[in-house]
C-alpha positions in Angstrom: 134.2 -123.3 55.1 131.1 -124.7 53.4 127.9 -124.6 55.3 124.1 -124.8 54.7 122.5 -121.8 56.4 119.6 -119.3 56.2 120.1 -115.6 56.0 116.8 -115.0 58.0 113.9 -117.0 59.4 111.7 -118.2 56.6 114.4 -117.9 53.9 115.4 -121.0 51.9 118.5 -122.9 53.1 121.5 -122.3 50.9 125.0 -123.6 50.6 127.3 -120.7 51.7 131.0 -120.0 52.3 131.4 -118.9 55.9 134.3 -118.0 58.1 135.9 -120.8 60.2 134.6 -120.6 63.8 137.1 -120.7 66.7 136.5 -122.4 70.1 136.1 -120.3 73.2 136.5 -121.3 76.8 134.8 -124.7 77.4 134.3 -125.2 73.7 135.5 -127.7 71.2 136.1 -127.2 67.4 135.2 -130.3 65.4 135.9 -131.2 61.8 132.6 -132.8 61.0 132.4 -135.9 58.9 128.6 -136.2 59.0 125.5 -134.4 60.2 122.1 -135.9 61.1 118.9 -134.3 59.7 116.0 -133.8 62.1 112.6 -132.1 61.5 113.5 -129.6 64.2 116.2 -128.3 61.8 113.7 -126.9 59.2 111.3 -125.8 62.0 114.1 -123.6 63.4 114.9 -122.3 59.9 111.2 -121.4 59.5 111.2 -119.4 62.8 108.6 -121.7 64.3 110.0 -121.2 67.8 109.6 -117.5 67.7 111.3 -115.4 70.4 111.9 -118.5 72.5 115.0 -119.2 70.3 117.1 -116.0 69.6 119.4 -116.5 66.6 122.2 -114.8 64.8 122.4 -114.8 61.0 123.5 -116.4 58.8 122.3 -119.3 60.8 123.9 -122.7 60.1 121.3 -125.4 60.3 121.5 -128.8 62.0 122.0 -130.0 65.6 123.4 -133.6 65.3 126.9 -134.3 64.1 130.0 -136.5 64.4 133.6 -135.9 63.6 137.1 -135.3 64.9 138.3 -132.8 67.5 140.4 -130.2 65.7 141.0 -127.7 68.5 139.9 -127.1 72.1 139.3 -124.0 74.1 140.6 -123.2 77.6 139.2 -125.2 80.4 138.2 -128.3 78.3 139.2 -131.5 80.1 137.1 -134.3 78.6 138.6 -134.1 75.0 141.9 -133.9 73.2 142.8 -133.1 69.6 142.1 -136.1 67.4 139.2 -137.6 69.5 136.2 -139.0 67.6 133.1 -137.3 69.0 129.4 -137.0 68.4 126.6 -134.9 69.8 124.7 -131.6 69.4 126.1 -128.6 67.7 123.2 -126.2 67.3 124.0 -122.8 68.8 121.4 -120.5 67.2 122.4 -117.5 69.3 125.9 -117.8 67.8 124.6 -118.8 64.3 126.2 -122.2 64.6 125.0 -125.7 63.6 126.1 -129.0 62.2 125.5 -128.6 58.4 129.0 -127.5 57.8 132.6 -128.6 57.6 133.7 -127.1 61.0 131.6 -126.6 64.0 132.0 -125.5 67.6 130.2 -127.3 70.4 130.0 -126.7 74.1 132.0 -129.4 75.9 128.9 -130.7 77.7 126.9 -131.2 74.5 129.2 -133.9 73.0 130.7 -137.3 73.9 133.2 -139.8 72.6 131.7 -141.6 69.6 130.9 -145.3 69.4 134.0 -147.1 68.2 132.2 -149.8 66.2 130.3 -147.7 63.7 131.0 -144.9 61.1 130.6 -141.2 61.7 127.5 -141.3 59.6 125.9 -143.8 61.9 127.0 -141.8 65.0 125.5 -138.6 63.5 122.1 -140.2 63.4 122.0 -140.9 67.1 122.1 -137.8 69.3 118.7 -136.1 69.3 116.6 -139.1 68.5 118.6 -141.4 70.7 118.5 -139.2 73.8 114.8 -138.4 73.2 114.0 -142.2 73.1 116.1 -142.9 76.2 114.5 -140.2 78.2 111.0 -141.3 77.1 111.6 -144.9 78.3 112.9 -143.5 81.6 110.1 -141.0 82.2 107.3 -143.4 81.3 108.9 -146.0 83.7 109.0 -148.8 81.2 110.0 -152.1 82.8 109.8 -155.8 82.3 106.3 -157.1 81.6 104.7 -153.7 80.7 102.8 -153.4 77.5 103.7 -150.3 75.4 102.0 -148.9 72.4 104.3 -146.8 70.2 102.5 -144.6 67.6 104.9 -143.3 64.9 107.2 -146.2 65.7 109.0 -146.4 62.3 110.6 -142.9 62.7 114.0 -142.1 64.2 112.8 -141.8 67.8 110.3 -144.6 67.4 112.8 -147.2 66.3 115.1 -146.3 69.2 112.2 -146.4 71.7 111.1 -149.8 70.4 114.6 -151.2 70.9 115.1 -149.7 74.3 111.7 -150.7 75.6 112.0 -154.2 74.3 115.5 -154.4 75.8 113.9 -153.7 79.3 111.6 -156.6 78.8 108.5 -154.7 77.7 105.9 -156.0 75.3 106.0 -153.5 72.4 103.1 -152.9 70.0 104.4 -150.7 67.2 102.4 -148.9 64.5 103.8 -149.8 61.0 102.7 -150.3 57.5 102.9 -153.9 56.4 106.2 -153.2 54.5 107.9 -152.1 57.7 106.3 -154.8 60.0 109.1 -157.3 59.8 111.7 -154.6 60.4 110.0 -153.5 63.6 109.8 -157.1 64.8 113.6 -157.4 64.3 114.0 -154.3 66.4 112.0 -155.9 69.2 108.3 -155.2 68.6 106.1 -158.1 69.8 103.3 -157.0 67.5 102.7 -154.4 64.8 99.5 -152.5 64.0 98.8 -151.2 60.5 97.7 -147.6 61.1 96.3 -147.4 57.5 93.9 -150.3 58.1 91.6 -148.6 60.5 91.6 -146.8 63.9 94.6 -147.8 65.9 92.7 -147.9 69.2 90.1 -150.2 67.8 92.7 -152.6 66.5 94.7 -152.7 69.7 91.7 -153.2 72.0 90.4 -155.9 69.7 93.6 -157.9 70.5 94.1 -156.6 74.0 90.8 -155.7 75.7 92.6 -155.0 78.9 94.6 -152.2 77.1 98.2 -151.1 77.4 100.3 -149.7 80.3 102.0 -147.0 78.3 101.1 -145.0 75.2 104.0 -143.1 73.5 102.7 -141.0 70.6 105.1 -139.2 68.3 102.7 -137.8 65.7 99.0 -137.4 66.6 97.2 -134.1 67.1 95.1 -133.5 70.3 91.9 -135.1 69.0 93.7 -138.2 67.7 95.8 -138.4 70.9 92.7 -138.2 73.1 91.2 -141.1 71.1 94.3 -143.2 71.5 94.2 -142.9 75.3 91.2 -145.3 75.2 93.9 -148.0 74.9 95.6 -147.1 78.2 94.4 -149.1 81.2 93.4 -147.5 84.5 96.5 -145.9 86.2 98.6 -146.1 83.0 100.7 -143.4 81.3 100.1 -141.5 78.0 102.7 -139.1 76.6 102.8 -136.9 73.5 106.0 -135.7 71.8 104.2 -132.8 70.0 102.3 -131.2 72.8 98.9 -133.0 72.3 98.4 -134.2 75.8 95.9 -132.5 78.1 97.3 -133.5 81.5 94.2 -132.3 83.5 91.9 -134.3 81.2 94.1 -137.4 81.6 94.1 -137.0 85.3 90.3 -137.0 85.3 90.5 -140.4 83.6 93.0 -141.7 86.2 95.9 -141.6 83.7 99.3 -140.1 84.1 99.9 -137.9 81.1 102.3 -135.3 79.9 103.9 -133.6 77.0 107.5 -134.7 76.7 110.4 -132.3 76.9 113.8 -133.7 76.2 116.7 -133.3 78.5 120.0 -134.0 76.7 123.3 -134.6 78.5 126.8 -135.9 77.7 126.1 -138.8 80.1 123.2 -139.9 77.9 125.3 -139.7 74.8 127.9 -141.9 76.5 125.2 -144.5 77.4 124.0 -144.6 73.8 127.5 -145.0 72.4 128.1 -147.8 74.8 124.8 -149.6 73.7 125.8 -149.2 70.0 129.2 -150.7 70.7 127.7 -153.5 72.7 125.3 -154.4 69.8 122.2 -153.6 71.9 121.1 -150.6 69.7 120.8 -150.6 66.0 120.9 -147.3 64.2 118.9 -147.1 61.0 120.2 -144.7 58.4 117.7 -144.3 55.5 120.0 -142.5 53.1 123.2 -140.4 53.0 123.3 -137.3 50.9 126.0 -134.6 50.3 126.1 -131.2 51.9 125.0 -129.7 48.6 121.9 -131.8 48.7 120.9 -130.7 52.2 118.3 -128.1 51.0 116.5 -130.8 49.0 116.7 -133.3 51.9 115.1 -130.7 54.2 112.3 -130.1 51.7 111.6 -133.8 51.7 111.6 -133.9 55.5 108.9 -131.1 55.4 106.6 -133.4 53.5 106.7 -136.1 56.1 107.5 -138.7 53.5 111.2 -139.1 54.3 112.1 -142.8 54.7 114.4 -143.4 57.6 117.1 -141.2 59.1 118.8 -138.9 56.6 122.5 -138.2 57.2 124.6 -135.5 55.4 128.1 -136.7 54.4 130.5 -133.8 54.7 
């Protein structure tokens, strides 16, 4: 089968011909129709997680994917051959991922796909969607709370904006002027142009009483600490990239933490249901072929990718 993989950490991703995997007990073999690209994919390829993530080579890249169940291993009860599924396929210790034609997944890492959208759309959901849902849960976003989302136009940010607004929160999203209208259609009450000056100054000029929740996808420790000025006494500040100093935040009477995602098949089912109900819009920036995956990963490394990239397999 065709797959995009690396032969060692730090090597360039390449299109390879690899043996077809077979499902073991509790596993499902899926003929993938699409794979979603996430920054974590190239970070894994670069070996950025060190010994924390043991891997076998060649290592097929990619976590997110969607397709049709081709075979099931012993003990599998939730799926049958022919089911449309989506979820997470990254299994570095076995060398498996989603940038390929056939992939094996643990039964508890996938769910039935949304019925109202294409496989390409479903493949864009798992990691970003579950991250966003858990963020909204863990920051206790409810009706009437004011939420500042920094990095709002990315995959996770667009989902958080929708989910928070869906709970009745007042969302302030960072966005360039060209993306401002899009963010409003996704539920943002206001947008802040992060290129027009310090975000904290702009927010406090409009809302001197601050925000209840800060969710920051992109800022380093110094920038994150500056943004916590916007959070009112007793509020919550969370970083997705490890920039929060919980002790320092506690000293300022803020609840703060570095987010760690907790994926589950139940979350995938919730997200599929919201997509089918029309309550969650999935933004796919572009679709590329499997052969174009190495170039798409290179673009993702630059931070200039526009919207979610999906590989059509």
